[in-house]
VOPAKOL-128078 format. One record per residue (C-alpha): residue number from 1; residue in one letter; x, y, z. Coordinates in Angstrom, 1 decimal. Layout:
<node resi="NUM" resn="A" px="X" py="Y" pz="Z"/>
...
//
This chain:
<node resi="1" resn="M" px="84.8" py="-108.0" pz="-5.0"/>
<node resi="2" resn="S" px="85.1" py="-111.6" pz="-6.0"/>
<node resi="3" resn="N" px="83.4" py="-114.6" pz="-4.5"/>
<node resi="4" resn="S" px="85.3" py="-117.9" pz="-3.7"/>
<node resi="5" resn="N" px="85.1" py="-118.9" pz="-7.4"/>
<node resi="6" resn="G" px="86.8" py="-115.8" pz="-8.5"/>
<node resi="7" resn="V" px="83.6" py="-114.4" pz="-10.1"/>
<node resi="8" resn="L" px="82.8" py="-110.8" pz="-9.5"/>
<node resi="9" resn="N" px="79.8" py="-110.1" pz="-7.4"/>
<node resi="10" resn="S" px="77.6" py="-107.3" pz="-8.6"/>
<node resi="11" resn="I" px="75.6" py="-104.9" pz="-6.4"/>
<node resi="12" resn="P" px="72.3" py="-104.2" pz="-8.0"/>
<node resi="13" resn="F" px="71.7" py="-100.6" pz="-8.9"/>
<node resi="14" resn="L" px="68.1" py="-100.7" pz="-7.7"/>
<node resi="15" resn="D" px="66.6" py="-103.7" pz="-5.9"/>
<node resi="16" resn="L" px="62.8" py="-103.4" pz="-6.0"/>
<node resi="17" resn="I" px="62.2" py="-107.0" pz="-5.0"/>
<node resi="18" resn="T" px="63.9" py="-107.5" pz="-1.6"/>
<node resi="19" resn="P" px="62.2" py="-104.6" pz="0.3"/>
<node resi="20" resn="H" px="58.7" py="-105.8" pz="-0.8"/>
<node resi="21" resn="V" px="59.0" py="-109.5" pz="0.0"/>
<node resi="22" resn="E" px="58.3" py="-108.9" pz="3.7"/>
<node resi="23" resn="L" px="55.2" py="-106.9" pz="2.8"/>
<node resi="24" resn="E" px="54.0" py="-109.0" pz="0.0"/>
<node resi="25" resn="H" px="50.9" py="-110.5" pz="1.6"/>
<node resi="26" resn="E" px="49.8" py="-107.1" pz="3.0"/>
<node resi="27" resn="L" px="50.4" py="-105.4" pz="-0.3"/>
<node resi="28" resn="V" px="48.6" py="-108.0" pz="-2.4"/>
<node resi="29" resn="A" px="45.6" py="-107.9" pz="0.0"/>
<node resi="30" resn="V" px="45.3" py="-104.1" pz="-0.3"/>
<node resi="31" resn="F" px="45.8" py="-104.3" pz="-4.1"/>
<node resi="32" resn="Q" px="43.0" py="-106.9" pz="-4.4"/>
<node resi="33" resn="R" px="40.7" py="-104.7" pz="-2.3"/>
<node resi="34" resn="A" px="41.4" py="-101.7" pz="-4.5"/>
<node resi="35" resn="L" px="40.8" py="-103.7" pz="-7.7"/>
<node resi="36" resn="R" px="37.5" py="-105.1" pz="-6.3"/>
<node resi="37" resn="T" px="36.2" py="-101.8" pz="-5.2"/>
<node resi="38" resn="A" px="37.8" py="-99.4" pz="-7.7"/>
<node resi="39" resn="G" px="39.3" py="-97.9" pz="-4.6"/>
<node resi="40" resn="F" px="42.2" py="-96.3" pz="-6.4"/>
<node resi="41" resn="I" px="40.1" py="-93.4" pz="-7.7"/>
<node resi="42" resn="G" px="38.7" py="-91.6" pz="-4.8"/>
<node resi="43" resn="G" px="36.5" py="-93.2" pz="-2.2"/>
<node resi="44" resn="P" px="37.1" py="-94.7" pz="1.3"/>
<node resi="45" resn="M" px="40.5" py="-96.2" pz="0.5"/>
<node resi="46" resn="V" px="41.9" py="-92.9" pz="-0.7"/>
<node resi="47" resn="E" px="40.3" py="-91.0" pz="2.1"/>
<node resi="48" resn="E" px="41.8" py="-93.5" pz="4.6"/>
<node resi="49" resn="F" px="45.2" py="-93.0" pz="3.0"/>
<node resi="50" resn="E" px="45.0" py="-89.2" pz="3.1"/>
<node resi="51" resn="K" px="44.1" py="-89.2" pz="6.8"/>
<node resi="52" resn="S" px="46.8" py="-91.7" pz="7.7"/>
<node resi="53" resn="F" px="49.4" py="-89.8" pz="5.7"/>
<node resi="54" resn="A" px="48.4" py="-86.5" pz="7.3"/>
<node resi="55" resn="A" px="48.8" py="-88.1" pz="10.7"/>
<node resi="56" resn="F" px="52.2" py="-89.5" pz="9.7"/>
<node resi="57" resn="C" px="53.3" py="-86.1" pz="8.6"/>
<node resi="58" resn="G" px="51.9" py="-84.4" pz="11.7"/>
<node resi="59" resn="T" px="49.5" py="-82.2" pz="9.7"/>
<node resi="60" resn="R" px="45.7" py="-81.9" pz="9.6"/>
<node resi="61" resn="Y" px="45.3" py="-82.6" pz="5.9"/>
<node resi="62" resn="S" px="46.8" py="-84.4" pz="2.9"/>
<node resi="63" resn="I" px="45.6" py="-84.8" pz="-0.6"/>
<node resi="64" resn="A" px="46.3" py="-87.8" pz="-2.8"/>
<node resi="65" resn="I" px="47.0" py="-87.0" pz="-6.4"/>
<node resi="66" resn="S" px="48.0" py="-89.0" pz="-9.4"/>
<node resi="67" resn="S" px="51.6" py="-87.9" pz="-9.9"/>
<node resi="68" resn="G" px="54.6" py="-85.8" pz="-8.9"/>
<node resi="69" resn="T" px="53.8" py="-83.5" pz="-11.9"/>
<node resi="70" resn="D" px="50.4" py="-82.8" pz="-10.6"/>
<node resi="71" resn="A" px="51.9" py="-82.1" pz="-7.1"/>
<node resi="72" resn="L" px="54.2" py="-79.5" pz="-8.7"/>
<node resi="73" resn="R" px="51.4" py="-78.0" pz="-10.7"/>
<node resi="74" resn="F" px="49.1" py="-77.7" pz="-7.7"/>
<node resi="75" resn="A" px="51.9" py="-76.3" pz="-5.5"/>
<node resi="76" resn="I" px="52.6" py="-73.6" pz="-8.2"/>
<node resi="77" resn="M" px="48.9" py="-72.8" pz="-8.4"/>
<node resi="78" resn="A" px="48.6" py="-72.7" pz="-4.6"/>
<node resi="79" resn="C" px="51.4" py="-70.1" pz="-4.5"/>
<node resi="80" resn="G" px="49.2" py="-67.8" pz="-6.5"/>
<node resi="81" resn="I" px="51.1" py="-68.2" pz="-9.8"/>
<node resi="82" resn="K" px="48.8" py="-67.1" pz="-12.6"/>
<node resi="83" resn="P" px="48.7" py="-67.7" pz="-16.3"/>
<node resi="84" resn="G" px="51.4" py="-65.5" pz="-17.9"/>
<node resi="85" resn="D" px="53.5" py="-65.3" pz="-14.7"/>
<node resi="86" resn="V" px="57.2" py="-66.2" pz="-15.0"/>
<node resi="87" resn="V" px="58.5" py="-69.1" pz="-12.9"/>
<node resi="88" resn="V" px="62.3" py="-69.3" pz="-12.6"/>
<node resi="89" resn="T" px="63.9" py="-72.7" pz="-12.6"/>
<node resi="90" resn="V" px="67.1" py="-74.4" pz="-13.7"/>
<node resi="91" resn="P" px="67.6" py="-76.0" pz="-17.1"/>
<node resi="92" resn="H" px="69.0" py="-79.3" pz="-15.7"/>
<node resi="93" resn="T" px="65.7" py="-80.5" pz="-14.3"/>
<node resi="94" resn="F" px="63.3" py="-83.3" pz="-15.1"/>
<node resi="95" resn="I" px="60.8" py="-82.4" pz="-17.7"/>
<node resi="96" resn="A" px="58.0" py="-82.5" pz="-15.1"/>
<node resi="97" resn="T" px="59.2" py="-79.3" pz="-13.6"/>
<node resi="98" resn="T" px="58.7" py="-77.2" pz="-16.8"/>
<node resi="99" resn="E" px="55.6" py="-79.2" pz="-17.7"/>
<node resi="100" resn="A" px="54.0" py="-78.3" pz="-14.4"/>
<node resi="101" resn="I" px="54.9" py="-74.6" pz="-14.9"/>
<node resi="102" resn="S" px="53.3" py="-74.7" pz="-18.4"/>
<node resi="103" resn="Q" px="50.2" py="-76.6" pz="-17.2"/>
<node resi="104" resn="A" px="49.6" py="-73.9" pz="-14.6"/>
<node resi="105" resn="G" px="49.7" py="-71.3" pz="-17.5"/>
<node resi="106" resn="A" px="53.0" py="-69.8" pz="-16.4"/>
<node resi="107" resn="L" px="56.2" py="-69.4" pz="-18.4"/>
<node resi="108" resn="P" px="59.4" py="-71.1" pz="-17.4"/>
<node resi="109" resn="E" px="62.5" py="-68.9" pz="-17.3"/>
<node resi="110" resn="F" px="65.8" py="-70.7" pz="-17.0"/>
<node resi="111" resn="V" px="68.7" py="-69.7" pz="-14.8"/>
<node resi="112" resn="D" px="71.9" py="-71.7" pz="-15.1"/>
<node resi="113" resn="I" px="73.5" py="-73.5" pz="-12.2"/>
<node resi="114" resn="D" px="76.5" py="-72.7" pz="-10.1"/>
<node resi="115" resn="E" px="79.1" py="-75.3" pz="-11.2"/>
<node resi="116" resn="R" px="80.3" py="-75.8" pz="-7.7"/>
<node resi="117" resn="T" px="76.9" py="-76.5" pz="-6.0"/>
<node resi="118" resn="Y" px="74.8" py="-77.6" pz="-9.0"/>
<node resi="119" resn="N" px="72.1" py="-75.3" pz="-7.6"/>
<node resi="120" resn="M" px="70.7" py="-72.2" pz="-9.2"/>
<node resi="121" resn="D" px="73.4" py="-69.6" pz="-9.5"/>
<node resi="122" resn="P" px="72.2" py="-66.7" pz="-7.3"/>
<node resi="123" resn="G" px="74.2" py="-64.2" pz="-9.3"/>
<node resi="124" resn="K" px="72.5" py="-65.3" pz="-12.5"/>
<node resi="125" resn="A" px="69.1" py="-65.3" pz="-10.8"/>
<node resi="126" resn="A" px="69.6" py="-61.7" pz="-9.7"/>
<node resi="127" resn="G" px="70.0" py="-60.7" pz="-13.3"/>
<node resi="128" resn="I" px="66.7" py="-62.2" pz="-14.2"/>
<node resi="129" resn="F" px="64.9" py="-60.2" pz="-11.5"/>
<node resi="130" resn="R" px="66.6" py="-56.9" pz="-12.6"/>
<node resi="131" resn="A" px="65.9" py="-57.3" pz="-16.3"/>
<node resi="132" resn="P" px="62.5" py="-56.1" pz="-17.6"/>
<node resi="133" resn="M" px="60.3" py="-59.0" pz="-18.6"/>
//
């Protein structure tokens, strides 16, 4: 689309400014409190967040962790995956997926995708489970 001067208007791919303007004072205050108390590594601020997030999600517990990679690793470990186990995933994933599998001591095994759905191809996955490992 062009504006009244004939100049093309662009739509930003990702606007990280506008959504935060409304919350700026609240966010800055919390950030200052975290800096002044080292509240970003455990402690009352993290515990408060965990309780609030659990309530928001309608569950009894939540655990704050440092990254999505850690979340994947802990989920893999919580499922009982042990060192040397094989975890099946797709090759068109972010590196954190295979990194988490490896950090848990497991071995990633790739199964290609279905070109129509871009999800793991069930037929190819079935072959993995029939083959001796």
